N, C-alpha and C positions, 0 to 999 in steps of 0.2 A: 222317625220324625220327618215330617214333610219339609223339604228345603224351601226357603223363601224364593219367590219368583220376582225377578227384576223386570219391571215393565217400563214403558215410556212414561207412565205416571210417576213411578218411583224416581226415575231420572230427572223428571221435571221438578219434583219436590226437592230433590237434592240440589239441583241447580239454583232453585229459588233461595234455599238456605245459604248457598255459597254467595249468591249475589247480595243477600241481606247482610251476611257477615262482612263481606268486602266493603259494602256501603258504610256500615257502622265503623269498620276499621279506617276507611278513608276519612270519615268525619272526625274520628278521634285524632288521626294524624294531622288533619287540617287545623284542628283546635290546638294541637301541640305546636305546630309551626307558626301559629298566630300569637303565641305567648309573647308578651312584652317583658323584657328583662330590665332590671334596674341595678346597674353597677355603681351607682353613686353612694350607696349605703356604706357607713363606716364599718370597719372590721370589728368583730367581737373582741373586746380588749381582755383576752385571757391568755395564759401561757401557751406557747407553740414550740414544737420540737421538730427540727428538721435534720435530715441526713442527706448530704449531697455527694454524689459520686461522679467524678469527672475522669474520663479515660482519654488519653491523647496518644494516637498512633502515628508514628513518623515513618513515611515510606520513601524509598529511593525512586528515582524517575523511571526505573524499569518495573515498578510495582511491588518490589519486595519490601516486606516489613523490616525496618531497621531497629526500632526500639519502641517500647511502650511505657508511658508514665501514667500513674494513677494517683489521684488526689481525692481523699475522702474527708469531708468537713462535717463536724457535728456542731450545730449552732442552735441555740434556743432563744426565744423572745420572752421577756418577762416585763409585764406592765409595772409601773412605778410602785404600785401598792404591794406587788409580790417581790420586787427586787430590792426594796428598802432604799431606793434611790429616788431622786427628784424627777429623773427622766426615764422614759421607757427605754430599756436597754436590750441590745443583742449581745449574747455571750458565746464565744467560740469555746465549747466544752473541750474539744480536742481536734487536732488536725493530723491526719496520717498520710504519709507520702511513700510511694513504692515505685522503683524503677525496674522494669522487666520482671525477672523472677527473684530479684534480691529481696532480702527481708524488709518488710514494711517498718517504717520508723515514724515516730511522732515528732512534732515540732514544739519544743518547750516554750518558745516565746509566744506561741498562740494559745497555749493551754489556759483556759478560764479568762481569756482576754475579753473584756467588755467594751462596747463602743455604742455610740448613738448614730443611727442612720439619718443622713441628710439628703433630701431629694435634690438632685442636680449636682452642682459643683460648689464647694464651700469657699470661704475667703482665702484658703491656702491653695486654691486651684486643685483640690482633691475631689475626685469623683465620689459621690455619695458620702463624703466625709470620712472615707477610709484612710486612716493615718498612714502615710508613707513610711515614716520612721520605724514603724513596727516591723517592716520587712527588710530593713537594712541588716546585712551580715547575718542572715538567718543560719542557724545551725540545727542539725538533727539531734536526736536524743543521745547519740554517741559522740557529740561534739564536732562532727564534721561540718565544715562550712558548705552550704549549698551553692550550686552554680547560680550565676545571675539569671539564667534562663529558668531554672527551677523556682527561684525566689519570685520571679515575675509571674510565673504560672500560678503559684500559690496565692499571690495578691489578686490575680485575675479571677480566682475562684470566688472570692468575696464579691467582686464586681458582677460576675455572672449571676450569683445567687440573688443579689438585690435587683439586678436588671429584670429578672423574671418574676420574683416573688413580691417585690415592693415598689416597682416602678411601672412596668408594663401592665401589671395586674391591678394597679390602683388608679383612681381618677387623677387627671392632670389638669393644669390650667388651660392647656390647649387641647387639641384633638387627642382623645384617649379612649380607654375602655368604656368610659361612661357614655360614649356615643353609640355603642353597640346596643341595639334594642331588640332586634329580631334575628332568628336563626337564618343564616345565609348572608347576613350583612357584613360588609368589609369596609374598614376605614384605614386611612394613612395616618400613622401615629405622629404626634408632635416631634418625636425624636428623629424622624426621617431626615437624612442628609446632615445630621449633626456631626461635629468633630470634637469629641471629648479628648482631653489631653491624656497621654499614656506615659508621660515621664514619671519614672519611679526611681527614687534613690539618687545619689550624687553622680552616678555614672551614666544615667540616661539624660540626654540633653533636652532642654526646653525646645519646643517645636515638634517633638514627636507627637503623632496623633493617630487616631483611628477614625476614618470617615465612613459613617453608616450610609447604606443605600436607602431605598424607599421602604422603610419599616412599616409593615401592615399587620393589622389584627383582623381576624375573621371569626365570627361566632359560628361554630360548626354544628353544635347540637348539645345533647345532654349525655352524661355518663355517670357512673357510680364508682367511687374510690372508697374502699373500706366501709361499704354500706352507707356512704354519704353522697347525696345527689350533688352533681357538679355541672357547671357549664364548661363545655370544651371549647377552648379558644386557640385557634391556630395563629402562630406568629411567624413572620418571615422578614429577612433583613434587606432583600435586594442585594445588589452587588456592592460590596464594601472594599475599601482600600485603606492601607495603613503604611506609615513610615516610622521607623524606629532608629534613632541614632544613639549609639552607645559609645562612650569615650572611656575605654579601659585604662588609657594612659593619657597624660596631658597633651602629647603630640600625636595621638592616634584616634581615628574615628572608624567605627564599623557601622555601616548603614544597611538596614534591611527594609526592603519594600515588598509588599505583597497584597493579595486580595483574598477575600473570603466570602462565603455565603452561609448563613445560618438559618435554621427553621426548626419548628417544633410545635408542641402543644402544651398548654397549661390547663389544669383542671381546677376551676375556682369554685369553692364550696358555696352553695346557694344559701346556706344558713349563716355560717360564720364569716363569709366573704374572704377567708384566707385561701391561699393556694394549697391544694392537697397533694398535687403531683405536677412535675414538669418533666418533659422529655425534649431534649434538644440535640441536634446534630449540626456540625459545622465542618466545612472543608476549607483549608487554608493553603494557598500556594504562595511561596515566597522566594526571593533571591537576596542573598547577603553578599555584599561587596567587602572584601578584605584587603588590607594594604600589603599583604604578603601572600605567597602561594598557599592554597590554590586560587587565591584572588576572588573566586566566586563559588558560592554554595547554594544549590537549589534544594528546596524542601517541599514535600507535600504532606500535610498533616490532617488527620481526621479526628475530630473531637466529638465525644458522645457524653451527654450529661443526663443524669436522672436525679431529681430532687424529690424526696418523700417527706411528707408531713406525718409524723408518728405520734402515738400517745406517749406519755411520760415513761412508762415501763418499757415499751418497745425501744425507745430512744436510748436508754441507759443499758439495754441488753443487746443492742444492735452490733453485729459483727460485719 
């Protein structure tokens, strides 16, 4: 068989095809980049099932890993017509806590606990309406009382979940996700420089706070999660600062001051308007002043969060 001969005409035809293909591709990309998004739409009001995994790694100042805490929350949303309640309810199906390589334990007080999400701060000065009393004197399934630090981190898991899934991801009265229209657009969120209270329980004094930096949202592009088309939205906190005052005894105060920076991506379903996935990373640097030796403790903590929106069967079989 005679071998084909490559001539300058063959090369020219090939180049023409490549130019035409690239031109069509560029036109398709330009059309994609010109899409206008509408994040003002209401969420599809049907059941949602989330699993949130939060890993907190505590390092010494020489960079060595001291210990690791892991918090896994299973929470589902049921509209009123499904929950047999007058209000749309979130329910913590179960909560699992693990320290280092020790056995993972559940938290009985949070099992099947239902609550109603409130945007902002409620009349009891509680962020998102999360009941503080639920986290008082928490015990694990073996009856062991959790440390105040562990109890606060468990409470904060609920705050993180709603921050990303039902606050930053939803339209707001001020500047919010609804103002993102085009890929590449970036806005400063209404929560920038806010100071939500972080007092939890009887031992955390009023005046404890977390001051956010310049919180921004940026529409990065499109992605697919579990075969579902999603908008990819990058969020970032700017430089944050917090002060936590704990009073373990009537005549004793322990003050912790620190800074943090958190960032990540949320994948918002273009059909249901629910968040299908969240990835977040935060670095926290703090100093705790004690009234007794060693008088000062410095800590560097890295937090990594993944939130997954699963179907019902996956949710109940997730490990």
